[in-house]
N, C-alpha and C positions, 0 to 999 in steps of 0.2 A: 364613526369617529374615524378623522383624517389624520396622517403624519403631521400635516402642517399644523395640527391643534396640540400636537404633544410633541413636537421637535423642541430643540435647543436653536435658539437664533441668532445669539452670540455666539457664534462658533470660535473657539480657537483654532488658529491654522498656522502652517508654516509653508516655506519656498522649500524647493527641492535642494536648494544650497545652505539650507540650515545644517550646520552642524548638529551629529546625532546628540552630543553631550548637550545640546542647546535645548533639542527636542526631550532628553531625558530630564532634565531640570523642569522644563514647561508642565512636563506630565505632573510631575512631583509636585511643582507648585501651586497648579491648579486642580491637583487631585483629580485626573482625569486618567482614561485607559488607553486613549486613543486620539489622533488627529489628522485631519486631512492635510495633505500636500496639495496646494495651489499654484497656478501660474496665474497671476492676476486674481479672478475669481473664479476659475477653470479648475474644476477638480481634477488631479492627474494621479492621485494616489491616495494611500491613507497609513499611516505608521503608529503601532501600537508598542506597549511598552514590552509585549510578548518577543515581537520584532526585536526591540534594543536587547533583551536577556538573552533571546539565542544567538546575536552577533556580538554580545560581550562574554558568554560562557566559557568558550575557548580558552581565549587567552588569559582569564580571570585567575586561573591555577596557578598561571607562571609571572604575571605581570602585577606590580604594586598598584595600590588605588591610584597613585600619580601617574602611572604608565598607562594605566588603563582609561584614566579621562585624558590622557593625550591625545590615544588611540581612537576616542570616541569624537574628540573636537576635529579630528583632520577626516574623520568619515561623516557624509553628507546623508542628510534623509533621502535624497535620491536613490543612495546605494542601496539602501536596507527597505522601502518602502515597497507594498504592494501597488504596482501599477495598474491602472484603468480599473479601478474598483467599483462594484455593484453599488448603483446609486437609484431612488427613488424620489420621487414628485411631490409635493406637500398634498396634492391630490389622492396620493396613493392610500387605499384603506389600512388601518393600523394591523388589521389581520394578516392583509398579504404581506407587508413588512414582517411581521413576525414569521412568517412561513419562509422567506428569505433568508431572515437571519438564522433559524433553526437548520435549513437544509444546508446552505453554505458555511455554517459552522463558525459564524464572524459574531463580532461584538457590535457591530455599528455600520450604521449605513447614512453616508452622507445623503442630503437631501437637496435636489439641484431642480432650480424653475429659470427658465430659458435660458440654460447653458450655465448658468451661475450657482455658485454656493448659498444655499439659503438658509441653511439648518442642516442638525445632525439628530439621528434618533437611535439609540442603545438598547440592549436587552435590559438594561434598568428601568430605562423608560417602560418598555413592554410589560415589567413586571410590575408597575405603579399603575399600569392600565388595567391589569389582570387584577389587583387589589381594590381598583375604584370600581370596575364591573362587579365583584364579587360582594361589594358593601363592605367591605372591611373598616375599621375605624369607626365604626358608628356602634350605637347602643344596639344591641340585635342577639338574634338568635341566629343558627344554621341548623339544616334538617335536610336530609336526601331523601327522595323520592323516586320510585319506579311506577311510573305511569303507562297507560296504552298509547301508542302513537296514532291516535285518533284525534279528528277534529274535536274541538271544544274542551279537550280535556283542561288544558291552563286554564280557560276562562271558569270552569268549574272550581279548580283549585283557588283562583282568585276571589271567585266567590265566597268561599268556605271562609276564607282569611277575613273578608271584608264582614261576613256576620258574626265573627268573634271581634270584631274592632279593632282589628291588627292592620298592618301597613306590609306590602311586601316591600322591603328595600332593594332586594335582587333576585333575578332568577335566570339560572344558568340550563340549557337545556339541551341534552344531544343523545343521538339515537344508541342503543346500547349494541355494542359490537358484536356479539353472539346472538340479540334475538332482536331483529329489525322491526318488531311489531312493540318494542318497549323503548320509551323514553327514560333515561337516567336524567334527573334534574337536582339540582340543588337551591333550595329555598332558604332566603334569610328574610326575617320578619322583626317588626321592632317591640321585640319583648325578652326578657330574662326567662320568662317562663313557658314553656313551649308544652307541657303537659295537655292542656285542654285542646291546643290545635292538633297535638299528635293523635289523641284519642278521637276527635271527629273524622281526621283524614283517614284514620285506620277503618272507622266504622262506614266511611263511604267507600272502602273497598282498596285502598291506596296502601302499598308497602311503604313504611315508612322506615326512616335507620336515622340514627342521632349520635352513634359512635360506630368506631371502626368494625367490620365484621370480615371474615376471610370468606372468600368467594368459593 
């Protein structure tokens, strides 16, 4: 999955000369948390609702609403934006974009193609990808498995599911942090009753968990 397939294409943007009051009102009107700052179609910065709150906080206790709005109308987006923001291309894998968002502790990444703004991808978009990958929103049930990190184990599990007349809606598998020889897998199947599946999987030697257990 690539950023270009998950990004918002019709991006709301502002210029560096836009007043901060205009940007604040735009964020509220569009119900968004950040907006790219552009020169033509070239991204030169990002301004967020957090930036606006930060620059509004100090005088807010002593100024009236009217005086604060006047102050924000005089301040420009270019004065408080984050300049030269991190960007990605449409061809960037979504997991790489998620890694950047997490490591940089930022809420969005402008998407740039041929030097021009092509879209934007946000932490909310990443959460939607996670929900989709995990199969949430479909008629299904979820189980957790601890399986050996051996070749063919996932095929064996898929065969068991198929023999019971079920389908795998999603399966996410990661190496156990403290036990490299073990994989931790989350399996979602298309049934409300997983008792027989759990019984068969346990009979095949897999550790099956359906509710939270302290480690």
